[in-house]
N, C-alpha and C positions, 0 to 999 in steps of 0.2 A: 393789220392783219394780222392773226395768231398763226403760228405756226401751223399743220397739219398733226394731228393725231391720228397716227397708222392704225392704230389701234381701233379706234374708236369710229376712225370712217371704215374701218372691214368690219365690226360689226355690226354698223349701222344701216351701210349699204345692202346688202343681200335682204332683208327683212323691206325695206323700201325700194328695193328693184322688184321685188315678185310680187306684191302687193301693185304693183304700179303697171307692169305686164299681165299679170291676173284681169287686173279692172281694163286694162284699156283692149287687151284681149278680147274677152266679153263682148266689152260696150262696140269696139270696131264692130265683129261680126253681126253683133243687134242692127247695125245702122246699114250696112250691107244687106244682109237679110230682108231685114222690115221697113226701110225706108229708099234701096235701091233697087229691090226686087231680085237680088245675085245670088249665088250660093258663098258659102263662108271657103270653100275649096279656091272660089274666084277672086274673092275678096287676099288670100294669102297668097296666091297664084300673080296675082297683080301685085305685090309687094316683093316676090320674090322678080318678077320679070324690071323690077329699076335694076339689076344688080348681074340677071342674067340673063336681060333683052326680052322683047316682045315672045320670042317663041314661047318661054313660060308660060301666056296667058294658057294653051292650049295642051301644057303639060300635065303629069298627073301630079301622083302624088311625092314626088321628088319637089317638084316646085312649091308644093302646099309644104315641103317640110324645111326651106330653104326659106322662103318669103314669114315661119314662123319665128324659124332663127333668127332673121335678121330684125324681125320683132324684137326677141328676146334682147337682141345686141344694141339696138338703139334705144328701148326700156334702161336699159343697163345704161348705158350712156348719158341720158338725161338724169339720171338721180342718180349716178356718182356726182353728173356735177352740181347740182342743187347741194346732196349732202356735205361736199366739199367747202361748199360756200359758207352752207350755217358755221360748219365746225371751221373755218378759219375765218369768220365775222363776225362777229359779239352782235354786232349792231345789228345783221341780220337773223341771229338768233334772236335777240331780244322782241323782232317783229312779231315772228311767228310763238311765240309764248302766249299770245292773245289770239285767239279764235278769229277773230275780229283780222286780224294781222296775219294770220295763217292765209285767210282767206284770199285778203289784199295781195301778199304773195304770191299765190295762186293763179290770180288774178290775171298778171303779169307774166308770168312765167309759161303759161297755162300758148299765149300767143307767141311769147318768143320762140318757142322750142318750135309752133308749126311756119313762122317766116324764117328761120334759119334754115329747115325742113326743105322747105316749098319754093326758098329762094335762091339753095344755097346747095344744100347737099343731092339733092334730089336731081336738081339739074348738071348739078356734075355727075351724079352715077349714069345719068340717061341721057346727054348731052341734048334735053327738049327744055326751054323755058316754061315756067309756073303755067295755068290755064286759071284766070281769075273768074271761076263760073261759078254756080250755086255752092257745089261740094268743097270749092274751095273757101270758102267764107260758114259752111259750116261747121269747115277742119278749124277753123281757127279760134271759132268760138266753143266746140264740143271739144279742145286741148283743155280747157278747165275744170270740166265736172269729170271727162271720161278718162283724162291724165295727171294736171296739176289741184286737184283737192287730195283725191286720195294720195300724190306722193309726198304733198306738205305737211299733210292731217300724219302722216306715216310719221317719214320726219322727224316732225313735232314730238309724237308721243315714243318715237326708237329712241332719241337724243334729251330726254325730259326734258323736253323746254314748256311742254304742257303741265310743268308739275308746279312752276311756280309763283 
């Protein structure tokens, strides 16, 4: 494992984070509105409820803002972990150099993110175990196109791995 170049990390993580956060924001909002028949505000209040508690579900703009801020923080964290891994591990950098390898990384990283979030992070924040219904399975699958394909392919482009 190579030492992490902090300058390269800082230069790469911001665009990866912004693309990932924006794409996931649009897709999660669309999924909530069109598939689950809720409102965009309802989605983001639900996200906020993981840290503010169930009262956030009936709160107004403050809860929506907290939910979006939490979304941005989570997107940054997962983006930073992947960018750091790519910069530190030449084998991962070589893997994402090809479109097929990048897709393979996304297919692994997306479900991994949802597993960690749903089995560890959210239960620790809420005190409630995960519910393994249809929406849980939708999330594990949706993380690939809605989160990690943009994350991995943006990382690939930003660090120049696509030029090999």
